[in-house]
N, C-alpha and C positions, 0 to 999 in steps of 0.2 A: 745587339749591336756590338761590333768589335771594339774592345776597350782602347785599342791603339788608333782607331780611326776617329778624327775630330768630328764633332757634331756641326751641322750647319747652324747659322744664326737663327733661322726659323725654328729648327728643332730645339735649340737651346731655349728660346723664348717661349715656345709652346709646350715644352716638355716631351716632344716626340723625338724619335730617333731617325736620323737620315738613313734611308734604306736604298736598296737597289744595287745593281751590279757596279763593279769598278769600271769606269769608262776610261779608256786610254785615249791619248790625243788622236786627232785625225791623222791618217796616213801611217798609223802604227801597224807593224806586222802582226800576224796572229800571235796569240799568247806565248807559245813556246819560243818562237823566233824572236819576239820582242824581248822576252826575259833573257835570252842568250846574248842579245846585242846591247841592250841598255846597260850603261855603266853607272847610271844615277848621277851623272855629272851636273845636272840641272841647267845645262846650256839651253835646252828647249824652253824650260820654265822661265828663265831670264829673258829669252827672246820674245816671249808672247806679249804683244802690245796690249792685249785685252785682259791679261791677268787671270785667264780661266784655267791655267795649268798650275798644279801644286804637287808636292811630293806625296806619294802614298807612304804607308808605314815602312816599306822597304826602300824608300828613297827614289823610286821610279816615278815618272810623271803620270798624273791622272788628270782627266778633264773633269772640272767641277761645274755642272750645269747651274748651280745656285750663284756662281760668281759672275755670270753675265753671258755675253754673246761671243761665240767664236765667229770671226769673219772669214775663216779659212784662207788667211793671207799667206800661209806657208812659211812664216818666219821660223817656226819651231822646227820644221823639216830642214831648212837651210842651216840651222844651228846644230843639228844632230850629227856629230862627226862619226859615231859608231853605226849610223844608218839604221837605228831602231825605228825611226820615223823616216819614211822613204816615199817619194811621190810615185814610185813604181811598186809599192806594196800591193799584194794581190787583192785586197778588199777595199771597197769604198767605205765612207762613213755610214754605218748601218743604222744610226739612231734617228728617230723621229719623235716629235712631241705627241703626247697622249693626254687627253683631258680626263681627270678622275672625278668621282662623284661629288667631291666638295666644291665644285665650280659654283661660284656665287650666283651667276644668272640662272643656274638650274634650280636655285632656291628662291627665286624672285628678287634677287638683289642686283641692281644695275651695276655692271662692271665690264670694262673692256680693256683692262690693262694689257692683257696678252695680245689682243688684236692691235692695239696702238703701237706696240714695239716691234711687231713682226716685220722684218725687212723684206719678206717674200709675199706678204699679204696672204698668208696661208691659213689664217684664222678668221672664222666667222662667228659673230656673237649676235643672237637674236635681239631685236630691239626691246627695250623696256624690261629686261630681266625675265624673259619668257622662255627660257631653256638654256641648256649648257652650251658653252662654246664648242665649236667643231673645228677639226684640223683637216685641211686638204693634204693628204699624204703625198700627193704628187708635186705639190709646191713646197712643202716643208723640207728644209735642209738639215734639220736637227741642230741648228746653231745654238739653241737654248736661250735666246733672248727673252722668250716668254716665261721661262721657268722661274727665275729669281724674282720677277716682278709680280707674280701672282700673289695677291694678299692672302689667299686661302691655301696656298701650297697645293693647288689642284692640277698642276701640270707637271708631268715628268717625261723623261725620255725613255723610249723603249726600242728594242731592236725591231726594225721593220722587216717585213718580208723582202726577199731579194729583188723582186720586181719593182717595189717601191723605193728601194735604196739605190737602184741603178741610175 
């Protein structure tokens, strides 16, 4: 784990390290273009009503799936004067939820926290703890509402294949 990157609350309490790629806010340009445009002014972070953006070690905004749900309201884009976030950016939000092996129902424990908070009804949980939750990749928007509420830390965001992210 990068010593400059803060641990999530779950990682701190469970002794694990927060992993995975650095997620930029929705509507961010590709990495090089984003880095050349972003001034680290924090306007997008301050504008985010959901509080899911925070500064990375370089002062540029990152999306924190543990912090809650992105409603894709666009307030961050409208606040970004250098246009590092741009509704016309060439790529769409490519992230989708993935269920990992620690999913409680996969181990016989009744849990539906992820399903209950999913605004797109993209998560199915077998009744009575008889199998892991599953994600419908065509319904999932990658908002991360399910990530932070999972008591086992068994949901993460991953880059989706282009046909699923379209």
